[in-house]
C-alpha positions as CSV (number, residue, x, y, z in Angstrom):
1,M,303.9,95.8,184.2
2,Q,307.5,95.5,185.6
3,L,310.2,97.3,183.7
4,T,313.0,97.6,186.3
5,G,316.3,97.4,184.6
6,K,314.9,98.4,181.2
7,H,315.7,101.6,179.4
8,A,313.1,103.2,177.1
9,L,313.5,105.8,174.5
10,I,310.3,107.7,173.7
11,T,310.1,110.1,170.8
12,G,307.6,113.0,171.0
13,G,307.8,112.4,174.7
14,L,306.3,115.7,175.7
15,G,303.1,115.3,173.9
16,T,300.0,113.8,175.5
17,I,300.6,110.2,174.4
18,G,304.4,110.4,174.8
19,H,304.1,111.9,178.3
20,A,301.7,109.0,179.3
21,F,304.2,106.4,178.0
22,A,307.0,108.1,179.9
23,A,305.0,108.4,183.2
24,G,303.8,104.8,182.9
25,F,307.3,103.4,182.1
26,M,308.9,105.3,185.0
27,A,306.1,104.1,187.3
28,A,307.0,100.5,186.2
29,G,310.6,101.0,187.1
30,A,312.1,101.8,183.7
31,K,314.8,104.4,183.0
32,V,313.3,106.7,180.4
33,T,314.9,109.0,177.9
34,V,312.6,111.4,176.2
35,L,313.5,112.6,172.7
36,D,311.8,115.8,171.6
37,R,312.6,119.0,169.8
38,P,315.6,120.9,171.3
39,D,313.4,123.9,172.1
40,S,311.0,121.9,174.2
41,A,310.7,121.8,178.0
42,V,312.7,119.2,179.9
43,P,310.5,116.4,181.2
44,M,310.1,115.6,184.8
45,G,312.1,112.6,186.0
46,A,313.3,111.5,182.6
47,E,316.6,111.8,180.8
48,W,316.4,114.5,178.0
49,L,317.6,114.2,174.5
50,G,316.8,117.4,172.5
51,V,316.9,116.4,168.8
52,D,315.1,117.7,165.7
53,L,313.8,114.6,163.9
54,N,313.9,116.6,160.6
55,D,317.7,115.9,160.8
56,L,317.6,112.2,160.4
57,A,321.4,111.7,160.5
58,G,321.7,113.9,163.5
59,A,318.9,112.0,165.3
60,E,320.5,108.6,164.5
61,T,323.9,109.9,165.7
62,A,322.6,111.4,168.9
63,V,320.8,108.1,169.8
64,A,323.8,106.0,168.9
65,Q,326.0,108.3,171.2
66,V,323.6,107.9,174.1
67,A,323.3,104.1,173.4
68,A,327.1,103.8,173.3
69,G,327.3,103.6,177.1
70,Q,323.9,102.0,177.6
71,T,321.4,100.0,175.6
72,F,317.9,101.0,174.8
73,D,315.6,98.1,175.5
74,I,312.4,99.8,174.3
75,L,311.9,102.3,171.5
76,I,308.5,104.1,171.3
77,N,308.3,105.9,167.9
78,N,305.6,108.4,168.9
79,A,306.8,111.8,167.4
80,A,304.5,113.2,164.8
81,L,304.2,116.4,162.7
82,I,300.6,117.0,161.9
83,V,299.4,119.8,159.6
84,N,295.7,120.0,158.4
85,K,294.8,121.6,155.1
86,P,293.7,120.5,151.7
87,H,296.3,118.3,149.9
88,E,296.7,120.8,147.0
89,E,297.8,123.5,149.5
90,F,300.8,121.4,150.7
91,T,304.1,122.0,149.2
92,L,306.4,119.1,148.4
93,T,308.7,120.3,151.2
94,E,305.8,120.2,153.8
95,Y,304.9,116.7,152.6
96,E,308.5,115.5,152.9
97,D,308.8,117.0,156.4
98,Q,305.9,115.0,157.6
99,I,307.2,111.8,156.0
100,R,310.6,112.4,157.5
101,V,309.5,113.2,161.1
102,N,306.6,110.7,161.2
103,S,308.1,107.6,159.6
104,S,311.7,108.0,158.3
105,A,312.8,109.0,161.8
106,A,311.4,105.7,163.1
107,F,313.6,103.8,160.7
108,A,316.7,105.9,161.7
109,L,316.1,105.3,165.4
110,A,315.4,101.6,165.0
111,R,318.8,101.4,163.2
112,A,320.4,103.1,166.1
113,C,318.7,101.0,168.8
114,A,318.7,97.6,167.2
115,P,322.3,96.6,167.7
116,G,322.1,96.9,171.5
117,M,318.8,95.0,171.5
118,K,320.3,92.3,169.4
119,A,323.3,92.0,171.7
120,K,320.9,91.4,174.6
121,G,318.6,89.2,172.6
122,W,315.6,91.2,173.8
123,G,313.9,94.4,172.7
124,R,310.6,96.1,172.0
125,I,309.8,98.6,169.3
126,I,306.4,100.2,169.2
127,N,305.5,102.5,166.2
128,L,302.4,104.7,166.7
129,T,300.2,105.1,163.7
130,S,296.8,106.7,163.5
131,I,293.2,106.0,163.1
132,T,293.2,108.5,160.3
133,L,294.4,105.6,158.1
134,N,290.9,104.2,158.3
135,G,288.9,107.4,159.0
136,Q,286.9,110.0,157.2
137,W,289.1,113.1,158.0
138,D,290.0,115.5,155.2
139,G,293.2,117.6,155.1
140,Y,295.7,115.0,156.5
141,V,297.1,113.5,153.3
142,P,300.8,113.7,154.2
143,Y,300.1,112.6,157.8
144,V,298.1,109.6,156.6
145,A,300.8,108.7,154.1
146,S,303.4,108.8,156.8
147,K,301.4,106.6,159.1
148,G,300.8,104.1,156.3
149,A,304.5,104.0,155.8
150,M,304.9,103.2,159.5
151,L,302.8,100.1,159.0
152,G,305.1,98.8,156.3
153,L,308.1,99.7,158.4
154,T,306.7,97.8,161.3
155,K,306.0,94.6,159.3
156,G,309.5,94.7,157.7
157,L,311.3,95.3,161.0
158,A,309.2,92.6,162.7
159,R,310.3,90.1,160.1
160,E,314.0,91.0,160.4
161,L,314.3,91.6,164.1
162,G,312.0,88.9,165.5
163,K,314.7,86.2,165.2
164,H,316.8,88.3,167.6
165,G,314.2,88.4,170.3
166,I,313.0,91.9,169.3
167,T,309.3,92.4,168.8
168,V,308.1,95.2,166.6
169,N,304.5,96.3,166.7
170,A,302.3,99.2,165.6
171,D,299.5,100.7,167.7
172,I,296.7,102.0,165.5
173,A,295.1,104.4,167.9
174,G,291.4,103.4,168.1
175,G,291.9,100.5,165.7
176,G,294.0,97.7,167.1
177,G,297.6,96.7,166.4
178,V,299.8,94.9,163.9
179,G,303.3,93.5,164.0
180,G,305.1,90.4,165.1
């Protein structure tokens, strides 16, 4: 994989999966910007963008400001808020927090990154979902709902952005991928 000259934005970049994406992309020559919570540690070798994805407008604005002087070629929507407990113990606010961070943020960031990708006629958006969509795990109702929303988002964005040279795919950890 050769990514010299490409700029990747990776959300949740300090977690295990995000860190692996960042390290792999940097090894392939890409410039990497990691977006994670403001209270997180700064990643090694990557540009840092401390943003709380619970603040969708703030996240979209921060990414648009960074992208004003440079274009993101690749967007990896990896950030996730995961809480495990029986569904009846979740408050509506806890449910909404997981939907916001795990799927609504991907929409906001795609909106912020797509104009630059369209201008170049090239871009890649990868949305990470979860095997819990097909699994037998209890206690993850908001998480599973948010990852299901990511599948719909992926398909909708793929239809709209494909004609501009932007591919949008979802990786279903342990279960294959979808998109276009």
